[in-house]
N, C-alpha and C positions, 0 to 999 in steps of 0.2 A: 227356286233357282238360287244358287250361291254366287259368291263373288268370283269364283274360278271361271264362270261363264264369260266374264268380261275380258279374258286374256291379259290380265295385268301382269306386271313384272313379278317374278317369283319372290323377291324380297318384300314387295308390298303385300302379296298374299300371305306370307308368313306373319307379317305384322298384324294383318287383319285377324288372323286366327288367334294370335296371342291376345289381342284386345277383346276377343269374345264376340265379334260380329259374325252372326250366322247367316243372315239373309239380308239383302238390300231393301231399303224402304222404297215406296213407289216413286219418289222423285229421283232416287239413285238408280233405280232400275231403268227409268226412261231417259235420264240425262247422261249417264256415263257412256253408253255406246256411241252416240253421235259425237260426244266430246273426244272420245278415243280416236275417232276418224278425223279429227281436226276441224270439224264444222263449228260454226257459231251456234250457241245455245242460249235461248231465252227461257228461263225457268220461273214459273209462278207456283208457289206453294206456301202453305201456312207455316208459321214459325214452329220450330221444334220437330221438323220432319226429316232432318238429316241433309239439309242443303249444303252444308260445309263439305262433307265427304263427297258430295256429288261433283264438286269441281276440284277438290284437293287431289283425289286419286288420279283423275286424268292428267292433271298438271304435273304431278310427280312422275307418272309414267312417261310423259312427253320429255321431261328434262333428263330422265335417266338414259334415253336413247341417244343423246348428243353429248359431246365432251363439255366439261365445265369451262366457261370462258368469262362471262359477265352476268349482269342481272338479266335473266330471260323470262322470268315470271313476275307479274305485278298483280296484287290483290288490293282493291280499294274498299275500305269500310268506313261507315259514317262516324263511329264512336271509338274512343280509345279502348273501352272494354271489349268491344267486338273485334277490334284489330288484335288485341292481345290473345283473345280466345282462338282466333283463326291461326295465329302464329303458334300457339301451343298444340293445336290439332295437326299442323304441318310437322311439327317436331315429333309428335307421337307416331303419326303414320309413316314418316320418313326416317325413323330412327335407325333402320337397317341400311340406309343409303348414305351417301356423302353429300346430299343436297342440304344446303345451309339456308336458313330463313332468318330475316331480320325484321323486327317490327319498328315502325316509325310513326310517332304521333306526338302531339303537343303535350305541354305540361311537365316535360322532363328536359334535361340538359341537351343542348344541340350538339356540343362537342363530343359527348359520349356516343351518340348515334353515328357520328362521323368515324370514330375509332372502330365501332362495330362493323361498319361497311368496308373499312380498309382491310379487314381480315378476310374479305371475300363473301359475297352473298349471291345465291342463285335466285331466291324469291324475296321480294319486298312486300310486306303487308303494311299498308300505310293509310293514314287519314289524309284527305286531300290537301288541307292547308299546310301541314308540316312537310308533306312531300314536295309541294311547289316551292317552299322555302329552300329545301335542299337543291332543287333543280336550279333555282336562280343563283344560289351560291356556288354552283358548280361542283357540289359534292356527290351528286347522283347523276348517272348517265342512263337515260331511258331509250337510247337509240338501238339497243340490242334486245329489247323486250319482244318476245315471240307470242306470249299469251297474256291477255288482260282479262281480269275478273272484276266485275262490279257487283258487290254484295249489298243487299238491302238498298236497292236503287231508289225505291220510293221514299225511304227515310232520308237519304241524301238530298232529295229534292225538298222535303219538308224542312230540312235544316239549312237550306240555302247554299248547297254545294254544287248546284248545277253548272254555274260558270266555271268553277274549278275543274269539274269533270271534263268539260269541253276543252279546257287548256291541256289537261292530261292526255286526252285523245289526240290532240295535235302533236304532243311530244312523243307519242308512241304510234306514229303514222305507219311505221314499217311492220307492225305486228301482223301475225298470220291468223290469230284466233281471238275472238272476243266472246266472253260468256257473261251473261247478266242474270242475276237472281233477285227476285223481289216477292213480297207477299201480296202487293196490290199493283195495279197498272194504271196510274193516272195518265192523263193526256200528255203532260210534258215528258214523262218517262217513256211512253210509247214513241213519241217523236224522237227522243234520244236514241232509242233502239233502232228506229228506222234509218237514222242518219249514220250510225257507227257500225252496224252489223250487216253482213252479206248473206242473204238467204238463210236466216236463222231457223233452227228447229225449235218450235214452240212446245214446251213441256208444261202442262197445266195440271196441277193436282190440288183439288179442294181449296181453292183460294177464298179468302175472306170468310172462312168458317172455322170455328174453334174445334179442337180435338174432341173426339167422342169420349175420351177417358176423363173428361172434366165435367163435374156437376156444377150447376149455376144456382145461386141462392141470392135473393134480394131482401134487404132489411130496410123498410121505410123508417125514417127517423128525422127529427127536426135538426136543423143545422147546429144549434147550440148543445145538442145532446149526443153528437157523434163521438166525441172523445170519452165521455163517461160510458157510453155503450161499448166502445172498443175495449176499455179497461175491464169492464165486466165480462165481455166475451173472452178475452185472453185468459182470465182467471178460471173460466169454466170449460174452455174448449181444449181438446186434446189435439195437439199438432206437433209435427216433427220440426218443421221450420216454416216460417211465414214471411211472405214478401208483401209489404204494404205500400201502395202507390198513392201519392198526393199530386195535386195539380201544379203547385209552385214549389220553388226551392225554399222559400221562407216557411211555407207550411210544413215541409218535410223536416226542417230544423226544429220548428216549434213542437211538432208531434214527437220527435225523437227525444227532446228534453223532457216533455211531459211524461212519457213512458219510462224514461230512465229514472226520474225522480221517485216513482212508486216501486222501483225494484225490478223492472223487467230487463232481461238480457238483450239489449237492443243496440243497433248501430245504424248509421245513416250514410247515404250516398247520394249526393246531388252536385250540380254543376259548380257551385261556389267553392267546393273543396279542391285542394291540390290533388295532382295525380297520385302522389304517394299516399295520401289519406284515403282516397277513393279505392286504390288497390288494396290497402290494408283492410278496409271495411269489407271489401268483396272477398278477400282471402279468409278473413275471420268468419264470415258467414258461410263460406264453402266448407271450411274445416269443422264447423259446429261450435266455434267459440261464441258466436252470437246466434240466437235462435230466431230473432226478428230483425228484418232489414227494412228500414223506411227509406224510400227512394222516389225520385221523379221518373219521368218516362225515359230517361237515359238508360234505365235498367230493363226497359221493355224489350230490348233487342240485345242479343249477344250473351245472355246469361244461360249457360248450359249447366244447371245444377239440378241433378235428378232428385235430390233429397227435399226439394220444396214441395210440401204437401198442401199448402194453402196460399192463395193469392187474395188479398183484400184490397178492394178499391175504396179507399177512404173518401176520395173525391170521385164523382162519377166521370167516366172517360168522355172526352169531348166528341169522339167519333166512334163508329162501329169498328173501324180498323184498329183504333187505339185500344179498344176493349179486347179484340182478338189477340193483339200483340201482348197485352198485359197478362191475360190468363194463359197465354202460351208458355209462360215460365213454369207452370205446373202441369202435371199429367204427361211428362215427357218419358220417352223410352218405354212406352206401353204401360206406364204406371198410372194409377188413379190419382186425381187431384180434385180440389174443391175451390171454386171461385165465389167469393163473398163480395157483395157490392152494397154500399150504403147509398140510399136514394132519398133526397129531400123532396118536398113538394115542388120545388122549382125544376127538378130533374124529370118530371113525369113525361114531358114531350120526348126527351131522349130515350126514356125507358120504352116507350111505344115504338120508337124507331128501331131500337135494338131487338125488340121482340119480333118485329116484322123481318129483320135480317136473319134472325135465328129460326124463324118459322115455327116458333113455339113460345108460349107464355112462360115468363120467369116465375119460379116458385118464390112466394113472399112469406117471410117468417118473422116472428117476434121472439125476443129473448125472454123466457118466462120470469126470471128473477130480477128483471130490470124494470124500474119505475118510469114509465113513459109519461106520467101525468105531470112531471115537473115542468112548469112554465117559466120559472126564473132560471137564470144562468147560475149553475152551481159552481162550487169552488173547483171541482175537477174539470169543468169545461172552460175555465178561464185560461187564457194563454199564458204560458210561462214567461216570466220576466227575462228579457234578454239583456245581457250585459252590453252597455253602450260606452263607447269611448268618450271621455270628457271633452267638452268643446274647447278648442284652442282659445287662448286669451287674445283679446282684441289688441291690436297694436295701434297706438296713438299716431295719427297722421300729422306730419309737420306741415303747417300752413305756409304755402309759398305765395307771396304776393305777386299779382300779375301786373303787367305794364299799364293796364287800363284802371284808372282810379274809379273806384265805386263809391257811390254816395253812402254814407253811414245809415245803417238801418234805423228806422224810427223806434224810439223807446217804447217798450211795452207798457200797457196800461197798468197803473199801480205799481210800477217798478221803482225801487228805491235808487237814488243817485249813488254813484260810487263814493266810498268813504275816503275823506281827505285827512291827512295827518294834521294834528293840532299844532299851531305855532308855539315856539319856545322862546319866551321873551329873554331868557338868560343867555341865549346863544349870542356870541360875538362874531362880527363879520371880519374875516381875515383877508387882507389884500394879497393876492398871489403875485401880480405883476402890474406895473404901471406902463401905460403907453408912452413912448418917446416922442417929444415935441420936435418937429422938423424946423430947421432954420429957414428964414425967409430966403427966397431965391433972388440974388443980385447979379449984376453984370460981371463983377469981378469973379464971382463963384462959377459962373458959366464959362468964362475964359479959362479959369484954372482947371476945370473939369475937361475942357476940350484940348488942353496942351498935352502932347504925347509924353510919356514917361521916358527917361534916359535909358538907353540900352548899353551904356558903358559898363564894363565889368572890371573891377579893381584887379591890378596886376599882382600876380602871386609869384613867389620865389620858386624857381625850378627845383624839382626833386633831386636829391643827391643820388648819384649812381655809383655802382661798385667800381673796383679797380680795373676790371676787364673793359668796361666802356670808357674809362678814363684813358687807358693806353691806346684805344682806337682813335680817340680824339686828339692825341698828342700832348696830353698834359699829365701831371703827376696824380698819384692816387690820393683819395681823400685823407688817408692817414698821414701823408706828407704835409698836407695843408695845416694840419694841426701841429 
């Protein structure tokens, strides 16, 4: 069955043919028909199965049937990379239409996004936090949203966005359709679906199981030998591009520096980097500028790079779902991939849990040319020295005496007394001022001091006036007196 069976808009069918999509995937085949009818859809499928097109095509077809007026489609994604990827997919699938999409996420300028939305937007692809910032500032109006899509709902719950999602649901109370897609269905996500969806159609396709095109290999190794083993493996392994996952951001940065020092073409993507650097690393890895990408779990979702041939778990995944999401970056679009995992003795309980979930034992391998007998930490295994900023100089605090007088501290034992200057016998004493002797108080002095002073003012001669005033007074001018 092809895409023409879905009765999509002719412009969308032409674009699908140009992109080379021949047949829909199982999730697309089962989710697109009810979404075209306007019903709520709850899709559960593993990563890399084409979930994005399963909701983008019905959304574009719905918006093409009505005139353009305001923001009518809203897609919520947990990470910036996933939001940017969905935005690019909408642009590709809707390039023969006039539907305009705008991506909103943190890490970039706020005012630039406001200018983009002023140009008009039919679909917003946003992360929850930055979208609510725009709503509170009054730069985004969600009252006209007709269709709401929540992608990777389980990851939004893991990242703590559940309260933000509830607030977004209240802002879009007039919506007519809600679609939710997830790889797993924990209890909070199921409760969210029950509260915001009306009689949803459940589409479930191979959840919590990795793709069949991916082969799994386990390498037992001690913790201090993981980095030397990785370097030896990269020198002997033939790979097109490799994605390496670490557990922490500091570990990703440290491993990136260690591999870069020995000449590997490697880049890094983790949460401490700015959005510009994260996007530059991702674009360089997608173009082939870098053949190795070291990342945390933020790259486990939203990376649709078909050229990834190997995924390596440098640190063992904490859960089975995390393992499925990580290795889902390879073996996409029916291509074969290989998942390599380093396992330390402390990871054995999690290895057994993973084998029970996969219902098959993992193949354990050893690298032939690597010396596993090293018990001491080698120079290759030592962490790279990170540049640290110098500590700021301490500022001397000014002592401010308080109102309460404190008793002087007792002198320490064996403390020398303060040094006093030696007297100078040749110095002469100079008298600066002498005190004035007061006269004795007598009765005549008291009477003289009590006598008031005279207020009489000596009589002065009047000032001479000019001839004009002299004529008014009836006498001659001053010149005549002379």
